[in-house]
N, C-alpha and C positions, 0 to 999 in steps of 0.2 A: 447142497440141497436147496431147492427153491422154496421160499417162504410165501405162503398164501393164506389169506384169512379164512378161506373156505375149506382148506384141506385139514384133515385130521393129522395130529402128530402123535407119535408113539414114543414114550420115554421109558427107559428101564433104569431102575435104581437097584443096585446089588450091593450087599454088605456081607462079609464073611466074619462071623464071630468066633469061629474055631479054625484050627489048621485044616480041617477037612472041608471047610466052607459049607457048613450045614444050614446056614441061614441065608435065604435070598428073598428079596422083596422085588415085586414087579409093579410098576406104576403104569397103567395103561389109560389112554384117553380114547373115548369112543368117538365114532364118526358123527358129525353133525350136531346141531343143537336140538334141545328138547328131550334127548335121551339121557342116560347116565353118563356124566362126563368123566368121572374119575372112579377107578376101581382099584383098591389097594388089597393085594393078596399077600398072605404070609405063608412061607414054607419053612418049617423048622420048629424048634422047641422054644427058642428064646423070644420074648415079647419086647417089642420096641414100639414107641408111640410117636407118630409124626403128625404135625399140624400143617395143613396145606390150605392156602387161600386161593381161590380161583376168581379172577377178575375177567369178566366177559367184555370183549371189545367188539364193537360193530365195525363194518367196513369203513364207515366214514371217520372213525376214530384213528385209523391207522394212517400215519403221515406218508406222503409221497416221497420217494427216494430221488426222483429226477425233477429238475426244474421244468416248469411249464406244464407238468402233467395235470390233466383235469379229469381223467377217468381211470378206472382199474378194471381190467378184464377178469372174468371168472369162467369156470367151466360151465358149459350149458347143462341143463337138466337131462337132455337126451344124449346118451353116449353115442359117438359116431360108429358106424358100421360100414365095412367095405362091401361094394357090390361084387358080382362075379367077375366083372372086368377089373375092379380094383384088387381082387385077390390074385389075379394073374400078374398085374403090374407091381403089386406091393405085397408079396407073400410074407408070412412070418411076422406080422405085426398085428396089434390090437390096441384096445383102449387101456390096457394095463401093461406095465413093464414086464411082468412075468410071461406075457404072451409073445414076447420077442424071441425069434429064432434067427441068429446071426447068419448062418450059412444058407438057410432057406431064403432069407431076405436078400442076400447077395446073388442068388441064383440068376435072376434076370440080367444082372450086370455081366456075369460071365457069358450068358447066352448072347447078349448083344455084342460083346467083344468078339465072340466067335464068328458071328454073322459079319461084323465089320472086317475081320481078318480074311474071311472067305471072299468077300466082295472085293477087297483090295488085291488079293491074289488073282482073281478073275480079271480085274482091270489090267494088272501087270501082264497077265498071259495074253490078253487081246492085243496089248501094245507090242509085246514081243513078237507074236506071230505076224503082226502087220509089218514090222521091220524086216521080217524074213521073206516077205513077198506074198503071204497068204492074204487074199482079198477079204477085208472086213470093212463094212460101211462105217462112216463116222457116227451114225446114229447108234450103232451097237456100242461103240467105245464110250460115247457120251452117256449111254444108259448105265453101263457098269460104273463109270466114274461118278455119275450123279447119285446112284444108289449108295455107293460107298460114302460119299460126302454126307448124304442124308442120315445114314446110320451113325456116323461119328458125331454129327451135330446133335442127334437125339441123345446120345450117351452124355455128351458134355452138358446139354441143357438140363437134364434131370439129375444126374449124379454129381456133376460139378456144382450145381446150385445147392444140392442137399448137403454136400460135405463142406462147402464154403460158407453158406448162410446158416447152416445148422438146422434148417427147417424147409419144408416144401409144401406149398399150397396145392392140394389135390383138386383135380377137375371134378365136375359134377358127375361124369360117368364112372368115376372111381368110388363113389360113395353111395350107399343105399339110403333111401328115404330122402329127406331134405338135405341135399348134398352140397350145400354152400358153406364155406367158411371152415372146412376141415383141413388141418395141417398134419403133416408127418414131422414130428418133432423129436429132437434128440434130448434124452433125459438121462442124467447120471445117477445111478443107484449103487451104493457101496463101491464107488470108484470104477464102475463098469457102465459103459454107454449102452443105452437101450433106445430103440426107436418105438415111439408110441403115437397113437392117433389122438388128436386133441381138437375140440371145437370150443373156441373161446367167444364169449359175448360180453357186452357191457351195455349199460343204460346210457342213452344219448344225453349229454348234458344240455343240449340245445332244445331237442324235442321233448325231453323229459319222459315221454311215454314210449318212444320207439327204442328198438334194440340196435346195437352196432354189432356187425359180424365181420369176420376177416374176409378180405378180397384182394385181388391183384391191384398193384399200384399204377399199372399202365393206364393211360399213356403219360401222365404227368410225373409219376413217381416210379421210375423204371427199377425193376429188380427188387421192389419192396413189397412186403405184405402189410397192408394197411387195414384200418377199421373203417367201414362205410355204414352209415345210417341206412336202415331199410326204407325210411320215408324220404330221405334226401341224400342218395348215395354220391352225387357229384359235388355237393356243397359241404356236407357234414363228414369230413374226412379226418381221420386221426391216425397217428403213428401207432405202431405195435412193438413193444419191447418184450421179447420172449423170455427175458430173465426176470425183470421186475413186474411184468404184466401190467405196465402202465402205458398210457397214451396221451399225446399232446396234439392239439389241432395243427393240421398241415396247411389249411387254407385260412388266411387271415380275413376275418370278417370286418367290414367297415365299422368304425366306432360310431356310436349313436351321438348325434349332435346334441349339444346341451340346449336346454330351454332357457330363454331369458325371463 
């Protein structure tokens, strides 16, 4: 499970005082700060007393896990939503793990594989009848072959990157509203993989007031999802670690010369 300072954690403490297990305690932590953080509930007839001390840590107090990390990403206040185009391309996903529907999500993959198979068969049929003497122009053959290659390339680009990199940066057309910086991320819940929508942001340590959002790393950082400052997206570029949610600078800034 991924540890984040801004996420709520749920802990359960159970104790059986009899063979029937009539006594159970549940310890729940509520979401966010400012509300009731701990709630201790008793079920059963036996009384037990627990003393719990809660120490609140700010984001700055939590140490970085990776060397050179200078910022920590957090979930944005605005949850991401798919547009109608995004719901066609990425069905069965949402901002919560329980929104994930595996077979519904994989439906575009099977459709694309079916289209690629049909296009490959048509290309092979055109080549076969050409060998039998049936006149077919080279343009027709190149059309079918090019279409087959394009479909296979699209399958590899999307699904290959998703399964290999564990996350996929969505295009602006796939996201409703402010559609930048939304990724399709793999999250494990109870040892089961779920695909969820996430929009991570961070405060720029250089600008101080600007936000960093996720973006494509091209052309300098190919096949990488990076964090770019909204005020200086070409110069203030940071890495993005989807596990620790930490970032390190990817562009070395010149050191300030010392004053004599």
